[in-house]
N, C-alpha and C positions, 0 to 999 in steps of 0.2 A: 214747801212739802211736810206736812203735820207728822212729826212720830214720837207718839207719849208712850210713857210709860208708866207704870205705878208711882213711882219715885219720885219725876218728875210732876205727875199732876198733884199729890200729896205736899211738895215745896211750896214756898211764899213766894218762887219767884214770880207766880203767873203760869197760866196752861202754855206746856211742851218748851218755854222757852229754853232749856237748857240745848236741845235739840235742832233749833234753828241755824242755818247755816244763808247769810246770804252771797248767791253766785254771780249776778248783774245787777246794774242800777237801772231805770228807766226814769229821765229824764226832760224835761224840756227848758232847765236854767239851768248855763253854763258855767256861774259857780259849782251847782252844784255833783256837774261832772269833771270838775276838776279836781273838786275833793274828794271823788268817789275813785279818778285815777291816780292819786297821790298816793291814795290807804291801798293801792293793790287790787281794785275790784273792776269788774268788765264793765263797758257804759255803753247803755244803747240811747240814743238823743232824738225824736222824733222823728225816727228814719223808716223809713215799712222793711222788711225783710227782702236780702236782692236775691233775684235770682237771673243765671245768667241769661235767659231767653226772652225776657223782654225787648220792646222795641231800641231802634240805633238811632232815633232820630234825638237831636237835639232838643235837651231840654229847656223849655222861654221861660218856664218859673223861675223868679229871682231865689238865689241860694242863701242859707241864715249865716248869719256873722261867722268868721273862720273861728273856730275853739283849738288854744292854744293848751298846749300840755307842757310841762316842763316835767319830764319823769320819765323814766325808761318803760315803755311797755312790755312786761314780762310775757313768758309762755302762760297762755288760759284763759288771756286778757283781751279782750275783742271792744275795740273805740267805732263806734259808728256815730256819725254825723250829717243833717241834709247842708253841707257847707263845707267848705275848706278845711283841713286836718295839718295843722302845726305841730311838731313833734319835735321838743329841744329836748333829744336822746336819743337814744336807740330802741329798736321794735327787735325785741330775742324771736326768735324760732319757737314757733306755737303763737305768737303773738299777733294779734290784724288789728288794721285802721283801716276802715271802711269809709267813705267820704263821698256824698252827693258832687261835691268841688275837687279841688285837687289835693293830691297828699304831698307836703312839703315833711322830711325827716331833718331836723340839723344833727344828724348821725349817721350810723350804721343800721341799713336796716337791711334784717337777716328771716324776717319773718315775712305776712301776706299784705301787700298793699293793693286798695283798689279805689280808684278814683273813676268819678264820674257812675257812681253806683247806681244813679236815677237813669242812664243808658247815655250822657253825655259824652260823646267820644273827643269833645275836646278838651277833655281836661290833661292834665298833666301829674306824675311819679315823679317829685326830685329828691336824691339822700345824696349825701355827701359821702359815701361808704355805700354802693347798691351789689348786695350778694340777698335775693330775698330768696324763700321758698317758690314765693308764688306772684306775680302780679296780674294787674286786672285792670283793664280800662273800659269802662262801659259793659261790654257782651266780649270783651276780646281776652285772652289767657293766658299770658307766659310763663315760663321757669325758667331757672335762672341754669345755665350752662353747667354743663358737669364737670367743669374745667375751673378753678377759680381763675381769675388774671392777680398774674404778677404785679401789677402798680393797679392803687387804686387813684381815681380821679372822681369829681362832684361828677353826678351824670344824670339824664334827663331821659322816661321814660315817654313813649307819647303814640298812639294810635294813626296807623297808615293803611289805607289800602291792604297792604299785604300782611298786615296782624301790624304785633309790638312794638317797637325801634326801641335802643336805647344809645345814648348817644352823649358825648361830654357836653358836659356844661356850659364850658367857656366856646364852644363852637353852637352851640345851640338859640336861635333866635325867634320868639314865637312870631315875628312879622312875617318871618319865610316860612312858617309851620302853613299849610293851605292843605286841610285834607277835609 
């Protein structure tokens, strides 16, 4: 959005440069995505807009290489990637991580996480401490319970025929996971 005032038009800095604000970075390069997240911007990386009403069929096309982010995903930041996303840090309330593959949070998940955004219900959400505002796997949606648990363990969220289930990571085995 361009908002020009007479003062900015007459300045030597170029047209309207004083009124511009970067809200989101769209990129297909992993290095650019990592740099933008490090600076606190929302990133969308070659991913279509996700809708909850798309088909449930498992995606047959290969996923992009994983995106590694070593930063806290803060409120207002959206990370979108057409593969797996690994966050070495926390996801704060108001922050979102949306991936066509798995979502792995090596930290505390307190925001939104969506795995399998392209419709793959075999994707997982993993976090060292899972206390999300909302989790999504493909077209399934779940909220955190009203009461926070007294003890926290690394947990895995996965899709079943009944909906999204969360279990301790120590008892979860992908080989036993047959949805």
